[in-house]
C-alpha positions in Angstrom: 0.0 0.0 0.0 1.1 3.6 -0.6 -0.6 5.5 2.2 1.4 7.5 4.7 1.1 9.2 8.1 1.1 13.0 8.4 2.7 14.8 11.3 2.7 18.4 12.4 5.8 20.2 13.5 5.1 21.2 17.1 7.3 22.4 20.0 10.5 21.2 18.4 9.1 17.8 17.7 6.4 16.1 15.6 2.8 15.3 16.5 0.7 12.7 14.6 -2.1 14.5 12.7 -3.6 11.8 10.5 -2.9 8.2 9.7 -3.2 6.3 6.4 -3.4 9.4 4.2 -3.6 8.5 0.5 -4.7 11.9 -1.0 -3.3 15.4 -0.3 -4.4 18.5 -2.3 -3.1 22.1 -1.9 -5.8 24.7 -1.7 -4.8 28.4 -1.2 -2.5 28.1 1.8 -4.3 25.0 3.1 -3.8 21.3 2.6 -6.8 18.9 2.2 -6.1 15.3 3.3 -8.2 12.2 2.8 -7.3 8.8 4.2 -8.2 5.3 3.2 -11.1 5.2 5.7 -12.8 8.2 4.0 -11.9 10.7 6.7 -11.0 14.3 5.7 -8.9 17.0 7.4 -7.7 20.4 6.4 -4.5 22.0 7.7 -3.4 25.6 7.3 0.2 25.6 6.5 2.8 24.0 4.2 4.8 20.8 3.7 8.1 20.8 5.6 9.3 17.3 4.6 8.3 14.2 2.7 9.9 10.9 3.3 8.7 8.2 0.8 10.8 5.5 2.3 9.4 6.1 5.9 5.8 6.8 4.6 5.9 10.1 6.5 5.0 13.7 5.7 5.7 16.6 8.1 3.6 19.8 7.9 4.4 23.2 9.4 2.0 26.1 10.3 2.1 29.1 8.1 3.4 29.6 4.5 
């Protein structure tokens, strides 16, 4: 499977935001995420890091 977990940069570390994400769409300073269970979340910020090997995406608040 190709889904990944999404984390938010927080207090010098990372906090799990959403598991098993398979779709991410940028939308005017926001990122819409959908996972394999049909759940949706929107985050205001940008992508800090993507690791395809670790199936991990880290987001940060702001542009």
